[in-house]
PDB file of N, CA, C and O in Angstrom:
ATOM      1  N   MET A   1      58.430 117.920 116.874  1.00  0.00           N
ATOM      2  CA  MET A   1      59.668 117.364 116.618  1.00  0.00           C
ATOM      3  C   MET A   1      59.538 115.836 117.185  1.00  0.00           C
ATOM      4  O   MET A   1      59.162 115.651 118.342  1.00  0.00           O
ATOM      5  N   ALA A   2      59.818 114.912 116.447  1.00  0.00           N
ATOM      6  CA  ALA A   2      59.708 113.488 116.776  1.00  0.00           C
ATOM      7  C   ALA A   2      60.924 113.046 117.521  1.00  0.00           C
ATOM      8  O   ALA A   2      62.036 113.443 117.171  1.00  0.00           O
ATOM      9  N   ASP A   3      60.750 112.198 118.584  1.00  0.00           N
ATOM     10  CA  ASP A   3      61.701 111.694 119.331  1.00  0.00           C
ATOM     11  C   ASP A   3      62.494 110.527 118.526  1.00  0.00           C
ATOM     12  O   ASP A   3      61.909 109.567 118.024  1.00  0.00           O
ATOM     13  N   VAL A   4      63.728 110.704 118.473  1.00  0.00           N
ATOM     14  CA  VAL A   4      64.602 109.734 117.624  1.00  0.00           C
ATOM     15  C   VAL A   4      65.341 108.948 118.778  1.00  0.00           C
ATOM     16  O   VAL A   4      65.999 109.538 119.635  1.00  0.00           O
ATOM     17  N   GLN A   5      65.180 107.517 118.741  1.00  0.00           N
ATOM     18  CA  GLN A   5      65.956 106.754 119.616  1.00  0.00           C
ATOM     19  C   GLN A   5      67.247 106.441 118.936  1.00  0.00           C
ATOM     20  O   GLN A   5      67.228 106.151 117.740  1.00  0.00           O
ATOM     21  N   PRO A   6      68.425 106.478 119.637  1.00  0.00           N
ATOM     22  CA  PRO A   6      69.656 106.001 119.017  1.00  0.00           C
ATOM     23  C   PRO A   6      69.544 104.538 118.327  1.00  0.00           C
ATOM     24  O   PRO A   6      70.116 104.283 117.267  1.00  0.00           O
ATOM     25  N   ASP A   7      68.851 103.723 118.945  1.00  0.00           N
ATOM     26  CA  ASP A   7      68.749 102.388 118.422  1.00  0.00           C
ATOM     27  C   ASP A   7      68.028 102.466 117.079  1.00  0.00           C
ATOM     28  O   ASP A   7      68.476 101.850 116.112  1.00  0.00           O
ATOM     29  N   SER A   8      66.989 103.164 117.001  1.00  0.00           N
ATOM     30  CA  SER A   8      66.259 103.244 115.683  1.00  0.00           C
ATOM     31  C   SER A   8      67.090 103.786 114.628  1.00  0.00           C
ATOM     32  O   SER A   8      66.865 103.387 113.486  1.00  0.00           O
ATOM     33  N   MET A   9      68.041 104.655 114.826  1.00  0.00           N
ATOM     34  CA  MET A   9      68.909 105.144 113.835  1.00  0.00           C
ATOM     35  C   MET A   9      69.937 104.141 113.352  1.00  0.00           C
ATOM     36  O   MET A   9      70.187 104.048 112.150  1.00  0.00           O
ATOM     37  N   THR A  10      70.516 103.415 114.228  1.00  0.00           N
ATOM     38  CA  THR A  10      71.431 102.423 113.801  1.00  0.00           C
ATOM     39  C   THR A  10      70.929 101.214 113.217  1.00  0.00           C
ATOM     40  O   THR A  10      71.594 100.556 112.417  1.00  0.00           O
ATOM     41  N   SER A  11      69.721 100.888 113.609  1.00  0.00           N
ATOM     42  CA  SER A  11      69.086  99.653 113.132  1.00  0.00           C
ATOM     43  C   SER A  11      68.827  99.734 111.597  1.00  0.00           C
ATOM     44  O   SER A  11      68.799  98.715 110.906  1.00  0.00           O
ATOM     45  N   ASN A  12      68.634 101.006 111.082  1.00  0.00           N
ATOM     46  CA  ASN A  12      68.396 101.195 109.598  1.00  0.00           C
ATOM     47  C   ASN A  12      69.605 101.239 108.775  1.00  0.00           C
ATOM     48  O   ASN A  12      69.507 101.287 107.549  1.00  0.00           O
ATOM     49  N   VAL A  13      70.844 101.224 109.423  1.00  0.00           N
ATOM     50  CA  VAL A  13      71.986 101.432 108.679  1.00  0.00           C
ATOM     51  C   VAL A  13      72.629 100.081 108.249  1.00  0.00           C
ATOM     52  O   VAL A  13      72.881  99.193 109.063  1.00  0.00           O
ATOM     53  N   ASP A  14      72.882  99.983 106.893  1.00  0.00           N
ATOM     54  CA  ASP A  14      73.374  98.609 106.442  1.00  0.00           C
ATOM     55  C   ASP A  14      74.912  98.649 106.807  1.00  0.00           C
ATOM     56  O   ASP A  14      75.701  99.536 106.482  1.00  0.00           O
ATOM     57  N   PRO A  15      75.199  97.450 107.587  1.00  0.00           N
ATOM     58  CA  PRO A  15      76.638  97.329 107.926  1.00  0.00           C
ATOM     59  C   PRO A  15      77.578  97.436 106.783  1.00  0.00           C
ATOM     60  O   PRO A  15      78.609  98.101 106.883  1.00  0.00           O
ATOM     61  N   LYS A  16      77.253  96.796 105.695  1.00  0.00           N
ATOM     62  CA  LYS A  16      78.068  96.900 104.466  1.00  0.00           C
ATOM     63  C   LYS A  16      78.299  98.296 104.003  1.00  0.00           C
ATOM     64  O   LYS A  16      79.411  98.620 103.586  1.00  0.00           O
ATOM     65  N   SER A  17      77.350  99.108 104.049  1.00  0.00           N
ATOM     66  CA  SER A  17      77.456 100.646 103.689  1.00  0.00           C
ATOM     67  C   SER A  17      78.401 101.225 104.645  1.00  0.00           C
ATOM     68  O   SER A  17      79.270 101.960 104.176  1.00  0.00           O
ATOM     69  N   VAL A  18      78.376 101.009 105.959  1.00  0.00           N
ATOM     70  CA  VAL A  18      79.222 101.585 106.861  1.00  0.00           C
ATOM     71  C   VAL A  18      80.716 101.091 106.642  1.00  0.00           C
ATOM     72  O   VAL A  18      81.658 101.861 106.832  1.00  0.00           O
ATOM     73  N   GLN A  19      80.893  99.797 106.243  1.00  0.00           N
ATOM     74  CA  GLN A  19      82.224  99.328 105.854  1.00  0.00           C
ATOM     75  C   GLN A  19      82.795  99.989 104.647  1.00  0.00           C
ATOM     76  O   GLN A  19      83.973 100.344 104.612  1.00  0.00           O
ATOM     77  N   GLU A  20      81.912 100.168 103.596  1.00  0.00           N
ATOM     78  CA  GLU A  20      82.368 100.936 102.432  1.00  0.00           C
ATOM     79  C   GLU A  20      82.618 102.250 102.737  1.00  0.00           C
ATOM     80  O   GLU A  20      83.606 102.765 102.212  1.00  0.00           O
ATOM     81  N   LEU A  21      81.871 102.962 103.540  1.00  0.00           N
ATOM     82  CA  LEU A  21      82.214 104.393 103.901  1.00  0.00           C
ATOM     83  C   LEU A  21      83.482 104.493 104.655  1.00  0.00           C
ATOM     84  O   LEU A  21      84.285 105.385 104.382  1.00  0.00           O
ATOM     85  N   THR A  22      83.717 103.597 105.620  1.00  0.00           N
ATOM     86  CA  THR A  22      84.909 103.597 106.407  1.00  0.00           C
ATOM     87  C   THR A  22      86.109 103.293 105.400  1.00  0.00           C
ATOM     88  O   THR A  22      87.145 103.941 105.555  1.00  0.00           O
ATOM     89  N   GLN A  23      86.040 102.433 104.470  1.00  0.00           N
ATOM     90  CA  GLN A  23      87.150 102.195 103.612  1.00  0.00           C
ATOM     91  C   GLN A  23      87.321 103.427 102.648  1.00  0.00           C
ATOM     92  O   GLN A  23      88.441 103.787 102.285  1.00  0.00           O
ATOM     93  N   TYR A  24      86.190 104.048 102.255  1.00  0.00           N
ATOM     94  CA  TYR A  24      86.494 105.207 101.496  1.00  0.00           C
ATOM     95  C   TYR A  24      87.083 106.396 102.244  1.00  0.00           C
ATOM     96  O   TYR A  24      87.914 107.105 101.677  1.00  0.00           O
ATOM     97  N   VAL A  25      86.726 106.625 103.379  1.00  0.00           N
ATOM     98  CA  VAL A  25      87.366 107.549 104.347  1.00  0.00           C
ATOM     99  C   VAL A  25      88.913 107.251 104.525  1.00  0.00           C
ATOM    100  O   VAL A  25      89.763 108.136 104.421  1.00  0.00           O
ATOM    101  N   GLN A  26      89.177 106.039 104.780  1.00  0.00           N
ATOM    102  CA  GLN A  26      90.561 105.679 105.031  1.00  0.00           C
ATOM    103  C   GLN A  26      91.323 105.841 103.756  1.00  0.00           C
ATOM    104  O   GLN A  26      92.438 106.362 103.783  1.00  0.00           O
ATOM    105  N   THR A  27      90.790 105.428 102.647  1.00  0.00           N
ATOM    106  CA  THR A  27      91.504 105.523 101.411  1.00  0.00           C
ATOM    107  C   THR A  27      91.813 107.102 101.059  1.00  0.00           C
ATOM    108  O   THR A  27      92.881 107.435 100.546  1.00  0.00           O
ATOM    109  N   LEU A  28      90.750 108.058 101.393  1.00  0.00           N
ATOM    110  CA  LEU A  28      90.904 109.398 101.135  1.00  0.00           C
ATOM    111  C   LEU A  28      91.972 109.987 102.133  1.00  0.00           C
ATOM    112  O   LEU A  28      92.796 110.814 101.743  1.00  0.00           O
ATOM    113  N   LEU A  29      91.932 109.556 103.372  1.00  0.00           N
ATOM    114  CA  LEU A  29      93.025 110.036 104.357  1.00  0.00           C
ATOM    115  C   LEU A  29      94.329 109.624 103.862  1.00  0.00           C
ATOM    116  O   LEU A  29      95.225 110.468 103.845  1.00  0.00           O
ATOM    117  N   GLN A  30      94.557 108.441 103.456  1.00  0.00           N
ATOM    118  CA  GLN A  30      95.843 107.962 102.931  1.00  0.00           C
ATOM    119  C   GLN A  30      96.208 108.721 101.753  1.00  0.00           C
ATOM    120  O   GLN A  30      97.391 109.040 101.636  1.00  0.00           O
ATOM    121  N   ASN A  31      95.355 109.066 100.842  1.00  0.00           N
ATOM    122  CA  ASN A  31      95.703 109.893  99.686  1.00  0.00           C
ATOM    123  C   ASN A  31      96.218 111.300 100.122  1.00  0.00           C
ATOM    124  O   ASN A  31      97.198 111.842  99.610  1.00  0.00           O
ATOM    125  N   MET A  32      95.499 111.807 101.065  1.00  0.00           N
ATOM    126  CA  MET A  32      95.816 113.076 101.549  1.00  0.00           C
ATOM    127  C   MET A  32      97.192 113.048 102.191  1.00  0.00           C
ATOM    128  O   MET A  32      98.000 113.948 101.964  1.00  0.00           O
ATOM    129  N   GLN A  33      97.456 112.064 102.960  1.00  0.00           N
ATOM    130  CA  GLN A  33      98.739 111.937 103.746  1.00  0.00           C
ATOM    131  C   GLN A  33      99.724 111.811 102.840  1.00  0.00           C
ATOM    132  O   GLN A  33     100.755 112.458 103.020  1.00  0.00           O
ATOM    133  N   ASP A  34      99.592 110.936 101.670  1.00  0.00           N
ATOM    134  CA  ASP A  34     100.717 110.832 100.677  1.00  0.00           C
ATOM    135  C   ASP A  34     100.974 112.042  99.995  1.00  0.00           C
ATOM    136  O   ASP A  34     102.145 112.343  99.766  1.00  0.00           O
ATOM    137  N   LYS A  35      99.976 112.837  99.609  1.00  0.00           N
ATOM    138  CA  LYS A  35     100.094 114.242  98.961  1.00  0.00           C
ATOM    139  C   LYS A  35     100.911 115.151  99.859  1.00  0.00           C
ATOM    140  O   LYS A  35     101.840 115.831  99.424  1.00  0.00           O
ATOM    141  N   PHE A  36     100.527 115.137 101.136  1.00  0.00           N
ATOM    142  CA  PHE A  36     101.167 115.889 102.116  1.00  0.00           C
ATOM    143  C   PHE A  36     102.607 115.602 102.172  1.00  0.00           C
ATOM    144  O   PHE A  36     103.428 116.517 102.116  1.00  0.00           O
ATOM    145  N   GLN A  37     102.955 114.343 102.284  1.00  0.00           N
ATOM    146  CA  GLN A  37     104.366 113.779 102.363  1.00  0.00           C
ATOM    147  C   GLN A  37     105.108 114.237 101.026  1.00  0.00           C
ATOM    148  O   GLN A  37     106.225 114.744 101.124  1.00  0.00           O
ATOM    149  N   THR A  38     104.588 114.091  99.949  1.00  0.00           N
ATOM    150  CA  THR A  38     105.301 114.512  98.791  1.00  0.00           C
ATOM    151  C   THR A  38     105.524 115.979  98.784  1.00  0.00           C
ATOM    152  O   THR A  38     106.627 116.440  98.486  1.00  0.00           O
ATOM    153  N   MET A  39     104.481 116.752  99.112  1.00  0.00           N
ATOM    154  CA  MET A  39     104.770 118.259  99.224  1.00  0.00           C
ATOM    155  C   MET A  39     105.820 118.545 100.324  1.00  0.00           C
ATOM    156  O   MET A  39     106.656 119.423 100.112  1.00  0.00           O
ATOM    157  N   SER A  40     105.825 117.921 101.375  1.00  0.00           N
ATOM    158  CA  SER A  40     106.791 118.188 102.427  1.00  0.00           C
ATOM    159  C   SER A  40     108.212 117.731 101.869  1.00  0.00           C
ATOM    160  O   SER A  40     109.212 118.391 102.153  1.00  0.00           O
ATOM    161  N   ASP A  41     108.281 116.685 101.134  1.00  0.00           N
ATOM    162  CA  ASP A  41     109.616 116.377 100.678  1.00  0.00           C
ATOM    163  C   ASP A  41     110.127 117.411  99.672  1.00  0.00           C
ATOM    164  O   ASP A  41     111.313 117.739  99.702  1.00  0.00           O
ATOM    165  N   GLN A  42     109.263 117.949  98.765  1.00  0.00           N
ATOM    166  CA  GLN A  42     109.528 118.872  97.770  1.00  0.00           C
ATOM    167  C   GLN A  42     109.942 120.209  98.433  1.00  0.00           C
ATOM    168  O   GLN A  42     110.816 120.880  97.884  1.00  0.00           O
ATOM    169  N   ILE A  43     109.396 120.615  99.523  1.00  0.00           N
ATOM    170  CA  ILE A  43     109.821 121.657 100.269  1.00  0.00           C
ATOM    171  C   ILE A  43     111.177 121.612 100.905  1.00  0.00           C
ATOM    172  O   ILE A  43     112.021 122.507 100.879  1.00  0.00           O
ATOM    173  N   ILE A  44     111.262 120.445 101.476  1.00  0.00           N
ATOM    174  CA  ILE A  44     112.755 120.192 102.085  1.00  0.00           C
ATOM    175  C   ILE A  44     113.756 120.151 101.078  1.00  0.00           C
ATOM    176  O   ILE A  44     114.857 120.643 101.323  1.00  0.00           O
ATOM    177  N   ASN A  45     113.509 119.606  99.932  1.00  0.00           N
ATOM    178  CA  ASN A  45     114.402 119.471  98.813  1.00  0.00           C
ATOM    179  C   ASN A  45     114.794 120.897  98.329  1.00  0.00           C
ATOM    180  O   ASN A  45     115.976 121.159  98.109  1.00  0.00           O
ATOM    181  N   ARG A  46     113.834 121.796  98.166  1.00  0.00           N
ATOM    182  CA  ARG A  46     113.999 123.167  97.747  1.00  0.00           C
ATOM    183  C   ARG A  46     114.855 123.886  98.728  1.00  0.00           C
ATOM    184  O   ARG A  46     115.778 124.620  98.376  1.00  0.00           O
ATOM    185  N   ILE A  47     114.517 123.651 100.015  1.00  0.00           N
ATOM    186  CA  ILE A  47     115.267 124.430 101.054  1.00  0.00           C
ATOM    187  C   ILE A  47     116.693 124.081 101.133  1.00  0.00           C
ATOM    188  O   ILE A  47     117.548 124.930 101.385  1.00  0.00           O
ATOM    189  N   ASP A  48     117.005 122.635 100.887  1.00  0.00           N
ATOM    190  CA  ASP A  48     118.418 122.268 100.775  1.00  0.00           C
ATOM    191  C   ASP A  48     119.027 122.804  99.688  1.00  0.00           C
ATOM    192  O   ASP A  48     120.141 123.301  99.855  1.00  0.00           O
ATOM    193  N   GLU A  49     118.490 122.810  98.514  1.00  0.00           N
ATOM    194  CA  GLU A  49     118.945 123.439  97.275  1.00  0.00           C
ATOM    195  C   GLU A  49     119.308 124.952  97.412  1.00  0.00           C
ATOM    196  O   GLU A  49     120.369 125.414  96.991  1.00  0.00           O
ATOM    197  N   MET A  50     118.396 125.642  98.001  1.00  0.00           N
ATOM    198  CA  MET A  50     118.473 127.034  98.431  1.00  0.00           C
ATOM    199  C   MET A  50     119.791 127.137  99.297  1.00  0.00           C
ATOM    200  O   MET A  50     120.631 127.985  98.995  1.00  0.00           O
ATOM    201  N   GLY A  51     119.968 126.362 100.276  1.00  0.00           N
ATOM    202  CA  GLY A  51     121.051 126.440 101.148  1.00  0.00           C
ATOM    203  C   GLY A  51     122.445 126.176 100.458  1.00  0.00           C
ATOM    204  O   GLY A  51     123.436 126.810 100.819  1.00  0.00           O
ATOM    205  N   ASN A  52     122.503 125.235  99.466  1.00  0.00           N
ATOM    206  CA  ASN A  52     123.604 125.059  98.649  1.00  0.00           C
ATOM    207  C   ASN A  52     123.922 126.154  97.719  1.00  0.00           C
ATOM    208  O   ASN A  52     125.082 126.413  97.396  1.00  0.00           O
ATOM    209  N   ARG A  53     122.898 126.794  97.290  1.00  0.00           N
ATOM    210  CA  ARG A  53     123.064 127.970  96.319  1.00  0.00           C
ATOM    211  C   ARG A  53     123.696 128.922  97.146  1.00  0.00           C
ATOM    212  O   ARG A  53     124.762 129.423  96.790  1.00  0.00           O
ATOM    213  N   ILE A  54     123.092 129.261  98.336  1.00  0.00           N
ATOM    214  CA  ILE A  54     123.691 130.363  99.139  1.00  0.00           C
ATOM    215  C   ILE A  54     125.195 130.161  99.579  1.00  0.00           C
ATOM    216  O   ILE A  54     126.022 131.070  99.658  1.00  0.00           O
ATOM    217  N   ASP A  55     125.409 128.878  99.843  1.00  0.00           N
ATOM    218  CA  ASP A  55     126.928 128.535 100.195  1.00  0.00           C
ATOM    219  C   ASP A  55     127.698 128.817  99.047  1.00  0.00           C
ATOM    220  O   ASP A  55     128.757 129.403  99.273  1.00  0.00           O
ATOM    221  N   ASP A  56     127.411 128.524  97.766  1.00  0.00           N
ATOM    222  CA  ASP A  56     127.998 128.718  96.532  1.00  0.00           C
ATOM    223  C   ASP A  56     128.210 130.240  96.382  1.00  0.00           C
ATOM    224  O   ASP A  56     129.305 130.663  96.012  1.00  0.00           O
ATOM    225  N   LEU A  57     127.134 131.112  96.675  1.00  0.00           N
ATOM    226  CA  LEU A  57     127.212 132.439  96.560  1.00  0.00           C
ATOM    227  C   LEU A  57     128.192 133.127  97.574  1.00  0.00           C
ATOM    228  O   LEU A  57     129.012 133.958  97.181  1.00  0.00           O
ATOM    229  N   GLU A  58     128.098 132.804  98.725  1.00  0.00           N
ATOM    230  CA  GLU A  58     129.043 133.203  99.818  1.00  0.00           C
ATOM    231  C   GLU A  58     130.496 132.783  99.353  1.00  0.00           C
ATOM    232  O   GLU A  58     131.396 133.586  99.598  1.00  0.00           O
ATOM    233  N   LYS A  59     130.806 131.621  98.715  1.00  0.00           N
ATOM    234  CA  LYS A  59     132.132 131.218  98.327  1.00  0.00           C
ATOM    235  C   LYS A  59     132.583 132.171  97.203  1.00  0.00           C
ATOM    236  O   LYS A  59     133.689 132.708  97.253  1.00  0.00           O
ATOM    237  N   ASN A  60     131.673 132.388  96.131  1.00  0.00           N
ATOM    238  CA  ASN A  60     132.047 133.170  95.198  1.00  0.00           C
ATOM    239  C   ASN A  60     132.269 134.717  95.600  1.00  0.00           C
ATOM    240  O   ASN A  60     133.117 135.371  94.992  1.00  0.00           O
ATOM    241  N   ILE A  61     131.562 135.249  96.545  1.00  0.00           N
ATOM    242  CA  ILE A  61     131.781 136.608  96.952  1.00  0.00           C
ATOM    243  C   ILE A  61     133.138 136.730  97.738  1.00  0.00           C
ATOM    244  O   ILE A  61     133.835 137.737  97.612  1.00  0.00           O
ATOM    245  N   THR A  62     133.498 135.676  98.554  1.00  0.00           N
ATOM    246  CA  THR A  62     134.688 135.619  99.163  1.00  0.00           C
ATOM    247  C   THR A  62     135.873 135.544  98.274  1.00  0.00           C
ATOM    248  O   THR A  62     136.922 136.152  98.492  1.00  0.00           O
ATOM    249  N   ASP A  63     135.636 134.715  97.194  1.00  0.00           N
ATOM    250  CA  ASP A  63     136.685 134.567  96.076  1.00  0.00           C
ATOM    251  C   ASP A  63     136.867 136.045  95.362  1.00  0.00           C
ATOM    252  O   ASP A  63     137.998 136.514  95.238  1.00  0.00           O
ATOM    253  N   LEU A  64     135.767 136.715  94.925  1.00  0.00           N
ATOM    254  CA  LEU A  64     135.866 137.946  94.394  1.00  0.00           C
ATOM    255  C   LEU A  64     136.646 138.994  95.273  1.00  0.00           C
ATOM    256  O   LEU A  64     137.562 139.702  94.855  1.00  0.00           O
ATOM    257  N   MET A  65     136.115 138.987  96.626  1.00  0.00           N
ATOM    258  CA  MET A  65     136.804 139.899  97.624  1.00  0.00           C
ATOM    259  C   MET A  65     138.384 139.659  97.610  1.00  0.00           C
ATOM    260  O   MET A  65     139.213 140.568  97.574  1.00  0.00           O
ATOM    261  N   THR A  66     138.649 138.405  97.642  1.00  0.00           N
ATOM    262  CA  THR A  66     140.019 138.032  97.767  1.00  0.00           C
ATOM    263  C   THR A  66     140.817 138.582  96.439  1.00  0.00           C
ATOM    264  O   THR A  66     141.900 139.147  96.596  1.00  0.00           O
ATOM    265  N   GLN A  67     140.301 138.418  95.228  1.00  0.00           N
ATOM    266  CA  GLN A  67     140.774 138.784  94.143  1.00  0.00           C
ATOM    267  C   GLN A  67     140.883 140.289  93.882  1.00  0.00           C
ATOM    268  O   GLN A  67     141.692 140.811  93.115  1.00  0.00           O
ATOM    269  N   ALA A  68     139.815 141.017  94.738  1.00  0.00           N
ATOM    270  CA  ALA A  68     140.007 142.348  94.723  1.00  0.00           C
ATOM    271  C   ALA A  68     140.998 143.001  95.763  1.00  0.00           C
ATOM    272  O   ALA A  68     141.299 144.193  95.808  1.00  0.00           O
ATOM    273  N   GLY A  69     141.391 142.116  96.487  1.00  0.00           N
ATOM    274  CA  GLY A  69     142.457 142.583  97.641  1.00  0.00           C
ATOM    275  C   GLY A  69     141.643 143.042  98.834  1.00  0.00           C
ATOM    276  O   GLY A  69     142.235 143.869  99.528  1.00  0.00           O
ATOM    277  N   VAL A  70     140.512 142.728  99.211  1.00  0.00           N
ATOM    278  CA  VAL A  70     139.838 143.156 100.408  1.00  0.00           C
ATOM    279  C   VAL A  70     140.222 142.204 101.364  1.00  0.00           C
ATOM    280  O   VAL A  70     140.192 141.000 101.108  1.00  0.00           O
ATOM    281  N   GLU A  71     140.619 142.703 102.565  1.00  0.00           N
ATOM    282  CA  GLU A  71     141.129 141.883 103.670  1.00  0.00           C
ATOM    283  C   GLU A  71     140.186 142.002 104.856  1.00  0.00           C
ATOM    284  O   GLU A  71     139.458 142.990 104.959  1.00  0.00           O
ATOM    285  N   GLY A  72     140.177 140.992 105.783  1.00  0.00           N
ATOM    286  CA  GLY A  72     139.461 141.034 106.972  1.00  0.00           C
ATOM    287  C   GLY A  72     138.070 141.076 106.811  1.00  0.00           C
ATOM    288  O   GLY A  72     137.434 141.917 107.446  1.00  0.00           O
ATOM    289  N   VAL A  73     137.470 140.252 106.014  1.00  0.00           N
ATOM    290  CA  VAL A  73     136.051 140.096 105.758  1.00  0.00           C
ATOM    291  C   VAL A  73     135.468 139.187 106.961  1.00  0.00           C
ATOM    292  O   VAL A  73     135.894 138.072 107.263  1.00  0.00           O
ATOM    293  N   GLU A  74     134.493 139.827 107.539  1.00  0.00           N
ATOM    294  CA  GLU A  74     133.780 139.193 108.653  1.00  0.00           C
ATOM    295  C   GLU A  74     132.309 138.809 108.137  1.00  0.00           C
ATOM    296  O   GLU A  74     131.694 139.508 107.333  1.00  0.00           O
ATOM    297  N   LYS A  75     131.832 137.662 108.670  1.00  0.00           N
ATOM    298  CA  LYS A  75     130.393 137.341 108.321  1.00  0.00           C
ATOM    299  C   LYS A  75     129.531 137.901 109.316  1.00  0.00           C
ATOM    300  O   LYS A  75     128.312 137.759 109.228  1.00  0.00           O
TER     301      LYS A  75
END
């Protein structure tokens, strides 16, 4: 196994390639962050919508029970 010196590894790397790779990784991470944010927003919106639907359902059930003459309904 040949001895590899850290200086010899970095001396062969083109700084422009490192810059391009860094830019690519930053762009990739930004895209992932944007997609995650979009998915997170969609989940929160769906949870809010589900909460509104549950509230409506509870109100409708209470109205039906009132119409049916059921008293003393507790949650």
